[in-house]
PDB file of the backbone (N, CA, C, O) and the ligand in Angstrom, with CONECT records:
HET     ZN  A 101       1
ATOM      1  N   MET A   1      74.673  74.716 114.912  1.00  0.00           N
ATOM      2  CA  MET A   1      74.296  75.942 115.560  1.00  0.00           C
ATOM      3  C   MET A   1      75.418  77.008 115.297  1.00  0.00           C
ATOM      4  O   MET A   1      76.616  76.725 115.329  1.00  0.00           O
ATOM      5  N   ILE A   2      74.956  78.169 115.052  1.00  0.00           N
ATOM      6  CA  ILE A   2      75.961  79.268 114.786  1.00  0.00           C
ATOM      7  C   ILE A   2      76.488  79.747 116.073  1.00  0.00           C
ATOM      8  O   ILE A   2      75.735  80.080 116.988  1.00  0.00           O
ATOM      9  N   ARG A   3      77.801  79.787 116.160  1.00  0.00           N
ATOM     10  CA  ARG A   3      78.418  80.309 117.443  1.00  0.00           C
ATOM     11  C   ARG A   3      79.180  81.543 117.045  1.00  0.00           C
ATOM     12  O   ARG A   3      79.777  81.631 115.972  1.00  0.00           O
ATOM     13  N   TYR A   4      79.135  82.498 117.957  1.00  0.00           N
ATOM     14  CA  TYR A   4      79.854  83.751 117.701  1.00  0.00           C
ATOM     15  C   TYR A   4      80.948  83.880 118.829  1.00  0.00           C
ATOM     16  O   TYR A   4      80.847  83.290 119.904  1.00  0.00           O
ATOM     17  N   GLN A   5      81.907  84.629 118.522  1.00  0.00           N
ATOM     18  CA  GLN A   5      82.938  84.870 119.553  1.00  0.00           C
ATOM     19  C   GLN A   5      83.233  86.357 119.553  1.00  0.00           C
ATOM     20  O   GLN A   5      83.360  86.988 118.503  1.00  0.00           O
ATOM     21  N   CYS A   6      83.338  86.891 120.735  1.00  0.00           N
ATOM     22  CA  CYS A   6      83.625  88.335 120.925  1.00  0.00           C
ATOM     23  C   CYS A   6      85.016  88.585 120.324  1.00  0.00           C
ATOM     24  O   CYS A   6      85.948  87.856 120.661  1.00  0.00           O
ATOM     25  N   ASP A   7      85.192  89.574 119.456  1.00  0.00           N
ATOM     26  CA  ASP A   7      86.474  89.791 118.805  1.00  0.00           C
ATOM     27  C   ASP A   7      87.459  90.498 119.613  1.00  0.00           C
ATOM     28  O   ASP A   7      88.608  90.671 119.206  1.00  0.00           O
ATOM     29  N   LEU A   8      87.016  90.941 120.825  1.00  0.00           N
ATOM     30  CA  LEU A   8      87.962  91.571 121.780  1.00  0.00           C
ATOM     31  C   LEU A   8      88.439  90.615 122.836  1.00  0.00           C
ATOM     32  O   LEU A   8      89.637  90.363 122.959  1.00  0.00           O
ATOM     33  N   CYS A   9      87.455  90.044 123.648  1.00  0.00           N
ATOM     34  CA  CYS A   9      87.855  89.156 124.771  1.00  0.00           C
ATOM     35  C   CYS A   9      87.902  87.723 124.423  1.00  0.00           C
ATOM     36  O   CYS A   9      88.370  86.897 125.206  1.00  0.00           O
ATOM     37  N   LYS A  10      87.392  87.387 123.179  1.00  0.00           N
ATOM     38  CA  LYS A  10      87.355  86.044 122.661  1.00  0.00           C
ATOM     39  C   LYS A  10      86.372  85.097 123.403  1.00  0.00           C
ATOM     40  O   LYS A  10      86.423  83.882 123.212  1.00  0.00           O
ATOM     41  N   CYS A  11      85.473  85.667 124.257  1.00  0.00           N
ATOM     42  CA  CYS A  11      84.639  84.832 124.899  1.00  0.00           C
ATOM     43  C   CYS A  11      83.503  84.395 123.892  1.00  0.00           C
ATOM     44  O   CYS A  11      83.141  85.122 122.967  1.00  0.00           O
ATOM     45  N   GLU A  12      82.984  83.177 124.143  1.00  0.00           N
ATOM     46  CA  GLU A  12      81.988  82.597 123.199  1.00  0.00           C
ATOM     47  C   GLU A  12      80.618  83.229 123.465  1.00  0.00           C
ATOM     48  O   GLU A  12      80.217  83.405 124.615  1.00  0.00           O
ATOM     49  N   LEU A  13      79.933  83.555 122.417  1.00  0.00           N
ATOM     50  CA  LEU A  13      78.580  84.159 122.591  1.00  0.00           C
ATOM     51  C   LEU A  13      77.613  83.188 121.867  1.00  0.00           C
ATOM     52  O   LEU A  13      77.715  82.873 120.681  1.00  0.00           O
ATOM     53  N   SER A  14      76.669  82.756 122.719  1.00  0.00           N
ATOM     54  CA  SER A  14      75.655  81.853 122.146  1.00  0.00           C
ATOM     55  C   SER A  14      74.583  82.768 121.463  1.00  0.00           C
ATOM     56  O   SER A  14      74.498  83.950 121.798  1.00  0.00           O
ATOM     57  N   PRO A  15      73.787  82.244 120.531  1.00  0.00           N
ATOM     58  CA  PRO A  15      72.832  83.075 119.850  1.00  0.00           C
ATOM     59  C   PRO A  15      71.770  83.741 120.756  1.00  0.00           C
ATOM     60  O   PRO A  15      71.053  84.638 120.312  1.00  0.00           O
ATOM     61  N   HIS A  16      71.678  83.315 121.977  1.00  0.00           N
ATOM     62  CA  HIS A  16      70.800  83.925 122.980  1.00  0.00           C
ATOM     63  C   HIS A  16      71.410  85.033 123.729  1.00  0.00           C
ATOM     64  O   HIS A  16      70.711  85.839 124.343  1.00  0.00           O
ATOM     65  N   ASP A  17      72.728  85.100 123.695  1.00  0.00           N
ATOM     66  CA  ASP A  17      73.445  86.125 124.415  1.00  0.00           C
ATOM     67  C   ASP A  17      73.160  87.518 123.548  1.00  0.00           C
ATOM     68  O   ASP A  17      72.836  87.549 122.361  1.00  0.00           O
ATOM     69  N   LEU A  18      73.347  88.596 124.373  1.00  0.00           N
ATOM     70  CA  LEU A  18      73.441  89.886 123.695  1.00  0.00           C
ATOM     71  C   LEU A  18      74.663  90.004 122.918  1.00  0.00           C
ATOM     72  O   LEU A  18      75.741  89.698 123.428  1.00  0.00           O
ATOM     73  N   ARG A  19      74.577  90.425 121.715  1.00  0.00           N
ATOM     74  CA  ARG A  19      75.753  90.522 120.855  1.00  0.00           C
ATOM     75  C   ARG A  19      75.700  91.876 120.109  1.00  0.00           C
ATOM     76  O   ARG A  19      74.638  92.281 119.636  1.00  0.00           O
ATOM     77  N   TYR A  20      76.818  92.551 120.011  1.00  0.00           N
ATOM     78  CA  TYR A  20      76.834  93.840 119.330  1.00  0.00           C
ATOM     79  C   TYR A  20      77.798  93.732 118.058  1.00  0.00           C
ATOM     80  O   TYR A  20      78.831  93.062 118.041  1.00  0.00           O
ATOM     81  N   VAL A  21      77.369  94.388 117.139  1.00  0.00           N
ATOM     82  CA  VAL A  21      78.234  94.408 115.805  1.00  0.00           C
ATOM     83  C   VAL A  21      78.793  95.771 115.691  1.00  0.00           C
ATOM     84  O   VAL A  21      78.042  96.739 115.814  1.00  0.00           O
ATOM     85  N   VAL A  22      80.078  95.920 115.460  1.00  0.00           N
ATOM     86  CA  VAL A  22      80.725  97.113 115.175  1.00  0.00           C
ATOM     87  C   VAL A  22      81.086  97.136 113.720  1.00  0.00           C
ATOM     88  O   VAL A  22      81.742  96.197 113.271  1.00  0.00           O
ATOM     89  N   GLN A  23      80.743  98.051 113.001  1.00  0.00           N
ATOM     90  CA  GLN A  23      81.191  98.099 111.552  1.00  0.00           C
ATOM     91  C   GLN A  23      81.908  99.435 111.367  1.00  0.00           C
ATOM     92  O   GLN A  23      81.364 100.489 111.696  1.00  0.00           O
ATOM     93  N   ILE A  24      83.040  99.389 110.879  1.00  0.00           N
ATOM     94  CA  ILE A  24      83.895 100.530 110.656  1.00  0.00           C
ATOM     95  C   ILE A  24      84.175 100.647 109.129  1.00  0.00           C
ATOM     96  O   ILE A  24      84.471  99.643 108.481  1.00  0.00           O
ATOM     97  N   GLU A  25      84.087 101.776 108.605  1.00  0.00           N
ATOM     98  CA  GLU A  25      84.388 102.104 107.246  1.00  0.00           C
ATOM     99  C   GLU A  25      85.363 103.268 107.219  1.00  0.00           C
ATOM    100  O   GLU A  25      85.195 104.285 107.892  1.00  0.00           O
ATOM    101  N   VAL A  26      86.384 103.065 106.412  1.00  0.00           N
ATOM    102  CA  VAL A  26      87.333 104.230 106.236  1.00  0.00           C
ATOM    103  C   VAL A  26      87.403 104.529 104.732  1.00  0.00           C
ATOM    104  O   VAL A  26      87.781 103.694 103.910  1.00  0.00           O
ATOM    105  N   THR A  27      87.032 105.719 104.442  1.00  0.00           N
ATOM    106  CA  THR A  27      87.094 106.068 103.035  1.00  0.00           C
ATOM    107  C   THR A  27      87.876 107.384 102.928  1.00  0.00           C
ATOM    108  O   THR A  27      87.961 108.129 103.904  1.00  0.00           O
ATOM    109  N   GLN A  28      88.445 107.675 101.750  1.00  0.00           N
ATOM    110  CA  GLN A  28      89.114 108.915 101.528  1.00  0.00           C
ATOM    111  C   GLN A  28      88.087 110.107 101.402  1.00  0.00           C
ATOM    112  O   GLN A  28      87.097 110.011 100.676  1.00  0.00           O
ATOM    113  N   ALA A  29      88.360 111.200 102.122  1.00  0.00           N
ATOM    114  CA  ALA A  29      87.435 112.337 102.003  1.00  0.00           C
ATOM    115  C   ALA A  29      87.768 113.163 100.839  1.00  0.00           C
ATOM    116  O   ALA A  29      88.942 113.432 100.583  1.00  0.00           O
ATOM    117  N   PHE A  30      86.800 113.575 100.130  1.00  0.00           N
ATOM    118  CA  PHE A  30      86.943 114.469  98.985  1.00  0.00           C
ATOM    119  C   PHE A  30      86.392 115.877  99.336  1.00  0.00           C
ATOM    120  O   PHE A  30      85.263 116.015  99.808  1.00  0.00           O
ATOM    121  N   GLU A  31      87.225 116.913  99.091  1.00  0.00           N
ATOM    122  CA  GLU A  31      86.683 118.222  99.334  1.00  0.00           C
ATOM    123  C   GLU A  31      85.772 118.530  98.110  1.00  0.00           C
ATOM    124  O   GLU A  31      86.100 118.188  96.973  1.00  0.00           O
ATOM    125  N   PRO A  32      84.637 119.176  98.382  1.00  0.00           N
ATOM    126  CA  PRO A  32      83.753 119.450  97.244  1.00  0.00           C
ATOM    127  C   PRO A  32      84.469 120.525  96.314  1.00  0.00           C
ATOM    128  O   PRO A  32      85.080 121.480  96.796  1.00  0.00           O
ATOM    129  N   MET A  33      84.365 120.328  95.113  1.00  0.00           N
ATOM    130  CA  MET A  33      85.034 121.284  94.208  1.00  0.00           C
ATOM    131  C   MET A  33      84.177 122.545  94.029  1.00  0.00           C
ATOM    132  O   MET A  33      83.030 122.477  93.587  1.00  0.00           O
ATOM    133  N   VAL A  34      84.767 123.702  94.385  1.00  0.00           N
ATOM    134  CA  VAL A  34      84.059 124.950  94.314  1.00  0.00           C
ATOM    135  C   VAL A  34      84.417 125.624  92.999  1.00  0.00           C
ATOM    136  O   VAL A  34      85.585 125.833  92.670  1.00  0.00           O
ATOM    137  N   ASP A  35      83.408 125.941  92.294  1.00  0.00           N
ATOM    138  CA  ASP A  35      83.730 126.595  91.003  1.00  0.00           C
ATOM    139  C   ASP A  35      83.017 127.934  90.958  1.00  0.00           C
ATOM    140  O   ASP A  35      81.789 128.018  90.977  1.00  0.00           O
ATOM    141  N   ASP A  36      83.870 129.024  90.893  1.00  0.00           N
ATOM    142  CA  ASP A  36      83.299 130.297  90.915  1.00  0.00           C
ATOM    143  C   ASP A  36      82.438 130.653  89.629  1.00  0.00           C
ATOM    144  O   ASP A  36      81.416 131.337  89.681  1.00  0.00           O
ATOM    145  N   GLU A  37      82.908 130.172  88.607  1.00  0.00           N
ATOM    146  CA  GLU A  37      82.203 130.536  87.316  1.00  0.00           C
ATOM    147  C   GLU A  37      81.098 129.534  86.987  1.00  0.00           C
ATOM    148  O   GLU A  37      81.346 128.332  86.882  1.00  0.00           O
ATOM    149  N   ALA A  38      79.878 130.044  86.827  1.00  0.00           N
ATOM    150  CA  ALA A  38      78.838 129.292  86.417  1.00  0.00           C
ATOM    151  C   ALA A  38      79.096 128.752  84.985  1.00  0.00           C
ATOM    152  O   ALA A  38      79.275 129.564  84.078  1.00  0.00           O
ATOM    153  N   ASP A  39      79.122 127.525  84.761  1.00  0.00           N
ATOM    154  CA  ASP A  39      79.442 127.039  83.334  1.00  0.00           C
ATOM    155  C   ASP A  39      78.449 125.994  82.963  1.00  0.00           C
ATOM    156  O   ASP A  39      78.462 124.848  83.413  1.00  0.00           O
ATOM    157  N   ASP A  40      77.569 126.478  82.093  1.00  0.00           N
ATOM    158  CA  ASP A  40      76.488 125.531  81.693  1.00  0.00           C
ATOM    159  C   ASP A  40      77.008 124.361  80.828  1.00  0.00           C
ATOM    160  O   ASP A  40      76.386 123.301  80.770  1.00  0.00           O
ATOM    161  N   ASP A  41      78.131 124.568  80.174  1.00  0.00           N
ATOM    162  CA  ASP A  41      78.660 123.514  79.314  1.00  0.00           C
ATOM    163  C   ASP A  41      79.617 122.604  80.095  1.00  0.00           C
ATOM    164  O   ASP A  41      80.358 121.827  79.494  1.00  0.00           O
ATOM    165  N   ARG A  42      79.604 122.695  81.390  1.00  0.00           N
ATOM    166  CA  ARG A  42      80.491 121.929  82.195  1.00  0.00           C
ATOM    167  C   ARG A  42      80.209 120.358  81.906  1.00  0.00           C
ATOM    168  O   ARG A  42      79.073 119.882  81.885  1.00  0.00           O
ATOM    169  N   ASP A  43      81.251 119.708  81.714  1.00  0.00           N
ATOM    170  CA  ASP A  43      81.271 118.256  81.410  1.00  0.00           C
ATOM    171  C   ASP A  43      81.472 117.484  82.704  1.00  0.00           C
ATOM    172  O   ASP A  43      82.601 117.218  83.117  1.00  0.00           O
ATOM    173  N   TYR A  44      80.394 117.139  83.317  1.00  0.00           N
ATOM    174  CA  TYR A  44      80.489 116.475  84.641  1.00  0.00           C
ATOM    175  C   TYR A  44      81.115 115.068  84.386  1.00  0.00           C
ATOM    176  O   TYR A  44      81.952 114.643  85.183  1.00  0.00           O
ATOM    177  N   LEU A  45      80.766 114.387  83.386  1.00  0.00           N
ATOM    178  CA  LEU A  45      81.446 113.083  83.107  1.00  0.00           C
ATOM    179  C   LEU A  45      82.913 113.241  83.084  1.00  0.00           C
ATOM    180  O   LEU A  45      83.644 112.429  83.652  1.00  0.00           O
ATOM    181  N   ASP A  46      83.364 114.276  82.435  1.00  0.00           N
ATOM    182  CA  ASP A  46      84.791 114.418  82.177  1.00  0.00           C
ATOM    183  C   ASP A  46      85.431 114.646  83.625  1.00  0.00           C
ATOM    184  O   ASP A  46      86.494 114.121  83.956  1.00  0.00           O
ATOM    185  N   GLU A  47      84.695 115.464  84.437  1.00  0.00           N
ATOM    186  CA  GLU A  47      85.288 115.754  85.790  1.00  0.00           C
ATOM    187  C   GLU A  47      85.387 114.530  86.640  1.00  0.00           C
ATOM    188  O   GLU A  47      86.351 114.308  87.373  1.00  0.00           O
ATOM    189  N   ILE A  48      84.265 113.678  86.502  1.00  0.00           N
ATOM    190  CA  ILE A  48      84.234 112.381  87.342  1.00  0.00           C
ATOM    191  C   ILE A  48      85.433 111.470  86.821  1.00  0.00           C
ATOM    192  O   ILE A  48      86.113 110.805  87.602  1.00  0.00           O
ATOM    193  N   HIS A  49      85.636 111.487  85.492  1.00  0.00           N
ATOM    194  CA  HIS A  49      86.725 110.742  84.953  1.00  0.00           C
ATOM    195  C   HIS A  49      88.059 111.200  85.482  1.00  0.00           C
ATOM    196  O   HIS A  49      88.938 110.380  85.748  1.00  0.00           O
ATOM    197  N   ASP A  50      88.225 112.509  85.640  1.00  0.00           N
ATOM    198  CA  ASP A  50      89.464 113.083  86.182  1.00  0.00           C
ATOM    199  C   ASP A  50      89.644 112.559  87.680  1.00  0.00           C
ATOM    200  O   ASP A  50      90.706 112.109  88.111  1.00  0.00           O
ATOM    201  N   ILE A  51      88.525 112.671  88.375  1.00  0.00           N
ATOM    202  CA  ILE A  51      88.613 112.340  89.795  1.00  0.00           C
ATOM    203  C   ILE A  51      88.982 110.816  89.911  1.00  0.00           C
ATOM    204  O   ILE A  51      89.827 110.447  90.727  1.00  0.00           O
ATOM    205  N   LEU A  52      88.359 109.980  89.115  1.00  0.00           N
ATOM    206  CA  LEU A  52      88.710 108.482  89.128  1.00  0.00           C
ATOM    207  C   LEU A  52      90.221 108.328  88.792  1.00  0.00           C
ATOM    208  O   LEU A  52      90.913 107.540  89.437  1.00  0.00           O
ATOM    209  N   GLU A  53      90.723 109.071  87.797  1.00  0.00           N
ATOM    210  CA  GLU A  53      92.111 108.915  87.430  1.00  0.00           C
ATOM    211  C   GLU A  53      93.018 109.315  88.602  1.00  0.00           C
ATOM    212  O   GLU A  53      94.041 108.687  88.874  1.00  0.00           O
ATOM    213  N   THR A  54      92.579 110.432  89.308  1.00  0.00           N
ATOM    214  CA  THR A  54      93.392 110.856  90.467  1.00  0.00           C
ATOM    215  C   THR A  54      93.437 109.711  91.485  1.00  0.00           C
ATOM    216  O   THR A  54      94.498 109.384  92.018  1.00  0.00           O
ATOM    217  N   ILE A  55      92.264 109.103  91.749  1.00  0.00           N
ATOM    218  CA  ILE A  55      92.170 108.007  92.719  1.00  0.00           C
ATOM    219  C   ILE A  55      93.124 106.888  92.331  1.00  0.00           C
ATOM    220  O   ILE A  55      93.836 106.338  93.171  1.00  0.00           O
ATOM    221  N   GLU A  56      93.123 106.574  91.091  1.00  0.00           N
ATOM    222  CA  GLU A  56      93.980 105.472  90.649  1.00  0.00           C
ATOM    223  C   GLU A  56      95.406 105.780  90.763  1.00  0.00           C
ATOM    224  O   GLU A  56      96.223 104.899  91.030  1.00  0.00           O
ATOM    225  N   ASP A  57      95.739 107.033  90.563  1.00  0.00           N
ATOM    226  CA  ASP A  57      97.165 107.470  90.650  1.00  0.00           C
ATOM    227  C   ASP A  57      97.662 107.486  91.976  1.00  0.00           C
ATOM    228  O   ASP A  57      98.865 107.305  92.164  1.00  0.00           O
ATOM    229  N   SER A  58      96.813 107.698  93.001  1.00  0.00           N
ATOM    230  CA  SER A  58      97.323 107.900  94.342  1.00  0.00           C
ATOM    231  C   SER A  58      97.919 106.685  94.965  1.00  0.00           C
ATOM    232  O   SER A  58      97.236 106.041  95.761  1.00  0.00           O
ATOM    233  N   SER A  59      99.091 106.329  94.683  1.00  0.00           N
ATOM    234  CA  SER A  59      99.910 105.450  95.422  1.00  0.00           C
ATOM    235  C   SER A  59      99.438 103.997  95.639  1.00  0.00           C
ATOM    236  O   SER A  59     100.045 103.232  96.388  1.00  0.00           O
ATOM    237  N   GLY A  60      98.372 103.659  94.978  1.00  0.00           N
ATOM    238  CA  GLY A  60      97.890 102.249  95.179  1.00  0.00           C
ATOM    239  C   GLY A  60      97.452 101.913  96.503  1.00  0.00           C
ATOM    240  O   GLY A  60      97.192 100.744  96.787  1.00  0.00           O
ATOM    241  N   GLU A  61      97.343 102.899  97.381  1.00  0.00           N
ATOM    242  CA  GLU A  61      96.798 102.716  98.680  1.00  0.00           C
ATOM    243  C   GLU A  61      95.284 102.459  98.618  1.00  0.00           C
ATOM    244  O   GLU A  61      94.571 103.039  97.799  1.00  0.00           O
ATOM    245  N   GLU A  62      94.834 101.605  99.476  1.00  0.00           N
ATOM    246  CA  GLU A  62      93.372 101.359  99.436  1.00  0.00           C
ATOM    247  C   GLU A  62      92.641 102.580  99.938  1.00  0.00           C
ATOM    248  O   GLU A  62      92.973 103.118 100.994  1.00  0.00           O
ATOM    249  N   ILE A  63      91.652 103.020  99.193  1.00  0.00           N
ATOM    250  CA  ILE A  63      90.898 104.172  99.636  1.00  0.00           C
ATOM    251  C   ILE A  63      89.587 103.806 100.317  1.00  0.00           C
ATOM    252  O   ILE A  63      88.849 104.672 100.788  1.00  0.00           O
ATOM    253  N   PHE A  64      89.317 102.521 100.358  1.00  0.00           N
ATOM    254  CA  PHE A  64      88.087 102.069 101.099  1.00  0.00           C
ATOM    255  C   PHE A  64      88.436 100.835 101.863  1.00  0.00           C
ATOM    256  O   PHE A  64      88.832  99.816 101.297  1.00  0.00           O
ATOM    257  N   GLN A  65      88.284 100.937 103.164  1.00  0.00           N
ATOM    258  CA  GLN A  65      88.502  99.751 103.957  1.00  0.00           C
ATOM    259  C   GLN A  65      87.285  99.525 104.917  1.00  0.00           C
ATOM    260  O   GLN A  65      86.599 100.459 105.334  1.00  0.00           O
ATOM    261  N   GLN A  66      87.093  98.340 105.203  1.00  0.00           N
ATOM    262  CA  GLN A  66      85.903  98.093 106.011  1.00  0.00           C
ATOM    263  C   GLN A  66      86.121  96.920 106.999  1.00  0.00           C
ATOM    264  O   GLN A  66      86.680  95.887 106.631  1.00  0.00           O
ATOM    265  N   TRP A  67      85.697  97.091 108.180  1.00  0.00           N
ATOM    266  CA  TRP A  67      85.804  95.991 109.209  1.00  0.00           C
ATOM    267  C   TRP A  67      84.540  95.769 109.905  1.00  0.00           C
ATOM    268  O   TRP A  67      83.690  96.652 110.025  1.00  0.00           O
ATOM    269  N   ARG A  68      84.416  94.513 110.388  1.00  0.00           N
ATOM    270  CA  ARG A  68      83.221  94.142 111.136  1.00  0.00           C
ATOM    271  C   ARG A  68      83.633  93.237 112.228  1.00  0.00           C
ATOM    272  O   ARG A  68      84.305  92.224 112.034  1.00  0.00           O
ATOM    273  N   PHE A  69      83.185  93.656 113.448  1.00  0.00           N
ATOM    274  CA  PHE A  69      83.563  92.948 114.625  1.00  0.00           C
ATOM    275  C   PHE A  69      82.242  92.623 115.453  1.00  0.00           C
ATOM    276  O   PHE A  69      81.276  93.385 115.501  1.00  0.00           O
ATOM    277  N   ASP A  70      82.325  91.396 116.095  1.00  0.00           N
ATOM    278  CA  ASP A  70      81.300  91.041 117.041  1.00  0.00           C
ATOM    279  C   ASP A  70      81.784  91.338 118.446  1.00  0.00           C
ATOM    280  O   ASP A  70      82.900  90.959 118.801  1.00  0.00           O
ATOM    281  N   LEU A  71      80.976  92.006 119.255  1.00  0.00           N
ATOM    282  CA  LEU A  71      81.374  92.306 120.667  1.00  0.00           C
ATOM    283  C   LEU A  71      80.385  91.776 121.722  1.00  0.00           C
ATOM    284  O   LEU A  71      79.179  91.760 121.476  1.00  0.00           O
ATOM    285  N   CYS A  72      80.869  91.354 122.863  1.00  0.00           N
ATOM    286  CA  CYS A  72      79.972  91.017 123.950  1.00  0.00           C
ATOM    287  C   CYS A  72      79.658  92.298 124.632  1.00  0.00           C
ATOM    288  O   CYS A  72      80.334  93.308 124.437  1.00  0.00           O
ATOM    289  N   PRO A  73      78.602  92.262 125.458  1.00  0.00           N
ATOM    290  CA  PRO A  73      78.166  93.629 126.090  1.00  0.00           C
ATOM    291  C   PRO A  73      79.269  94.323 126.777  1.00  0.00           C
ATOM    292  O   PRO A  73      79.396  95.542 126.664  1.00  0.00           O
ATOM    293  N   ALA A  74      80.108  93.576 127.512  1.00  0.00           N
ATOM    294  CA  ALA A  74      81.159  94.285 128.340  1.00  0.00           C
ATOM    295  C   ALA A  74      82.175  94.911 127.376  1.00  0.00           C
ATOM    296  O   ALA A  74      82.626  96.015 127.678  1.00  0.00           O
ATOM    297  N   CYS A  75      82.563  94.340 126.294  1.00  0.00           N
ATOM    298  CA  CYS A  75      83.524  94.918 125.318  1.00  0.00           C
ATOM    299  C   CYS A  75      82.875  95.934 124.518  1.00  0.00           C
ATOM    300  O   CYS A  75      83.572  96.820 124.025  1.00  0.00           O
ATOM    301  N   ARG A  76      81.594  95.913 124.325  1.00  0.00           N
ATOM    302  CA  ARG A  76      80.878  96.928 123.660  1.00  0.00           C
ATOM    303  C   ARG A  76      80.974  98.252 124.439  1.00  0.00           C
ATOM    304  O   ARG A  76      81.192  99.325 123.877  1.00  0.00           O
ATOM    305  N   GLN A  77      80.794  98.110 125.799  1.00  0.00           N
ATOM    306  CA  GLN A  77      80.889  99.309 126.677  1.00  0.00           C
ATOM    307  C   GLN A  77      82.349  99.863 126.571  1.00  0.00           C
ATOM    308  O   GLN A  77      82.537 101.075 126.463  1.00  0.00           O
ATOM    309  N   LYS A  78      83.330  99.008 126.602  1.00  0.00           N
ATOM    310  CA  LYS A  78      84.713  99.481 126.573  1.00  0.00           C
ATOM    311  C   LYS A  78      84.954 100.181 125.255  1.00  0.00           C
ATOM    312  O   LYS A  78      85.582 101.239 125.199  1.00  0.00           O
ATOM    313  N   PHE A  79      84.445  99.578 124.196  1.00  0.00           N
ATOM    314  CA  PHE A  79      84.662 100.128 122.865  1.00  0.00           C
ATOM    315  C   PHE A  79      84.001 101.490 122.756  1.00  0.00           C
ATOM    316  O   PHE A  79      84.622 102.405 122.215  1.00  0.00           O
ATOM    317  N   CYS A  80      82.794 101.676 123.229  1.00  0.00           N
ATOM    318  CA  CYS A  80      82.092 102.883 123.095  1.00  0.00           C
ATOM    319  C   CYS A  80      82.781 104.028 123.846  1.00  0.00           C
ATOM    320  O   CYS A  80      82.663 105.204 123.500  1.00  0.00           O
ATOM    321  N   LYS A  81      83.531 103.603 124.930  1.00  0.00           N
ATOM    322  CA  LYS A  81      84.218 104.685 125.793  1.00  0.00           C
ATOM    323  C   LYS A  81      85.393 105.174 124.941  1.00  0.00           C
ATOM    324  O   LYS A  81      85.702 106.366 124.947  1.00  0.00           O
ATOM    325  N   HIS A  82      86.040 104.283 124.222  1.00  0.00           N
ATOM    326  CA  HIS A  82      87.292 104.608 123.445  1.00  0.00           C
ATOM    327  C   HIS A  82      87.254 103.988 122.147  1.00  0.00           C
ATOM    328  O   HIS A  82      87.990 103.031 121.907  1.00  0.00           O
ATOM    329  N   PRO A  83      86.414 104.476 121.241  1.00  0.00           N
ATOM    330  CA  PRO A  83      86.262 103.794 119.868  1.00  0.00           C
ATOM    331  C   PRO A  83      87.611 103.832 119.102  1.00  0.00           C
ATOM    332  O   PRO A  83      87.839 102.959 118.265  1.00  0.00           O
ATOM    333  N   LEU A  84      88.522 104.823 119.361  1.00  0.00           N
ATOM    334  CA  LEU A  84      89.746 104.909 118.642  1.00  0.00           C
ATOM    335  C   LEU A  84      90.981 104.426 119.519  1.00  0.00           C
ATOM    336  O   LEU A  84      92.152 104.545 119.157  1.00  0.00           O
ATOM    337  N   GLY A  85      90.572 103.873 120.702  1.00  0.00           N
ATOM    338  CA  GLY A  85      91.637 103.280 121.480  1.00  0.00           C
ATOM    339  C   GLY A  85      92.507 104.184 122.341  1.00  0.00           C
ATOM    340  O   GLY A  85      93.321 103.716 123.137  1.00  0.00           O
ATOM    341  N   GLY A  86      92.319 105.483 122.167  1.00  0.00           N
ATOM    342  CA  GLY A  86      93.178 106.360 122.999  1.00  0.00           C
ATOM    343  C   GLY A  86      92.405 107.082 124.107  1.00  0.00           C
ATOM    344  O   GLY A  86      91.181 107.193 124.045  1.00  0.00           O
ATOM    345  N   ASP A  87      93.086 107.541 125.059  1.00  0.00           N
ATOM    346  CA  ASP A  87      92.457 108.298 126.239  1.00  0.00           C
ATOM    347  C   ASP A  87      91.931 109.580 125.738  1.00  0.00           C
ATOM    348  O   ASP A  87      90.972 110.083 126.322  1.00  0.00           O
ATOM    349  N   ALA A  88      92.505 110.213 124.625  1.00  0.00           N
ATOM    350  CA  ALA A  88      92.004 111.497 124.208  1.00  0.00           C
ATOM    351  C   ALA A  88      90.692 111.467 123.427  1.00  0.00           C
ATOM    352  O   ALA A  88      90.118 112.499 123.080  1.00  0.00           O
ATOM    353  N   THR A  89      90.256 110.273 123.175  1.00  0.00           N
ATOM    354  CA  THR A  89      88.970 110.153 122.418  1.00  0.00           C
ATOM    355  C   THR A  89      87.837 110.733 123.223  1.00  0.00           C
ATOM    356  O   THR A  89      87.647 110.406 124.395  1.00  0.00           O
ATOM    357  N   PRO A  90      87.024 111.672 122.519  1.00  0.00           N
ATOM    358  CA  PRO A  90      85.923 112.179 123.280  1.00  0.00           C
ATOM    359  C   PRO A  90      84.850 111.113 123.537  1.00  0.00           C
ATOM    360  O   PRO A  90      84.521 110.287 122.686  1.00  0.00           O
ATOM    361  N   VAL A  91      84.350 111.183 124.716  1.00  0.00           N
ATOM    362  CA  VAL A  91      83.364 110.110 125.141  1.00  0.00           C
ATOM    363  C   VAL A  91      82.003 110.509 124.476  1.00  0.00           C
ATOM    364  O   VAL A  91      81.547 111.652 124.509  1.00  0.00           O
ATOM    365  N   ILE A  92      81.443 109.504 123.905  1.00  0.00           N
ATOM    366  CA  ILE A  92      80.084 109.682 123.249  1.00  0.00           C
ATOM    367  C   ILE A  92      79.072 109.140 124.243  1.00  0.00           C
ATOM    368  O   ILE A  92      79.112 107.975 124.639  1.00  0.00           O
ATOM    369  N   HIS A  93      78.176 110.015 124.627  1.00  0.00           N
ATOM    370  CA  HIS A  93      77.103 109.535 125.609  1.00  0.00           C
ATOM    371  C   HIS A  93      75.914 109.069 124.898  1.00  0.00           C
ATOM    372  O   HIS A  93      75.353 109.793 124.075  1.00  0.00           O
ATOM    373  N   PHE A  94      75.501 107.881 125.182  1.00  0.00           N
ATOM    374  CA  PHE A  94      74.296 107.297 124.587  1.00  0.00           C
ATOM    375  C   PHE A  94      73.174 107.545 125.545  1.00  0.00           C
ATOM    376  O   PHE A  94      73.345 107.464 126.761  1.00  0.00           O
ATOM    377  N   SER A  95      72.028 107.847 124.998  1.00  0.00           N
ATOM    378  CA  SER A  95      70.812 107.948 125.833  1.00  0.00           C
ATOM    379  C   SER A  95      70.522 106.672 126.489  1.00  0.00           C
ATOM    380  O   SER A  95      70.674 105.623 125.863  1.00  0.00           O
ATOM    381  N   GLU A  96      70.098 106.680 127.757  1.00  0.00           N
ATOM    382  CA  GLU A  96      69.903 105.446 128.503  1.00  0.00           C
ATOM    383  C   GLU A  96      68.523 104.762 128.122  1.00  0.00           C
ATOM    384  O   GLU A  96      68.327 103.568 128.350  1.00  0.00           O
ATOM    385  N   ASN A  97      67.618 105.551 127.552  1.00  0.00           N
ATOM    386  CA  ASN A  97      66.263 104.946 127.254  1.00  0.00           C
ATOM    387  C   ASN A  97      66.242 104.706 125.778  1.00  0.00           C
ATOM    388  O   ASN A  97      65.248 104.212 125.247  1.00  0.00           O
TER     389      ASN A  97
HETATM  390 ZN    ZN A 101      84.123  90.552 124.832  1.00  0.00          ZN2+
END
């Protein structure tokens, strides 16, 4: 039987319990390149290649990270109040229905 554990309070969750999954992705944001001159001969492949080279050059830091957590209902409520862990985090209100 598959057993789950809440990643926050470590309580055990049986398959019949309510369980919530939090998935977090962190990726590097790219500013869209604004080009004033309309250029029909623009080599998009070349530009993509340049972007990829820039990515590889940038310090070897991972530009994509992903996490997945299982949460019990109580921890899900806590998480939704402070998704980033700080008091300054704006509270996101979910509709009750
Ligand atoms: Zn929990």
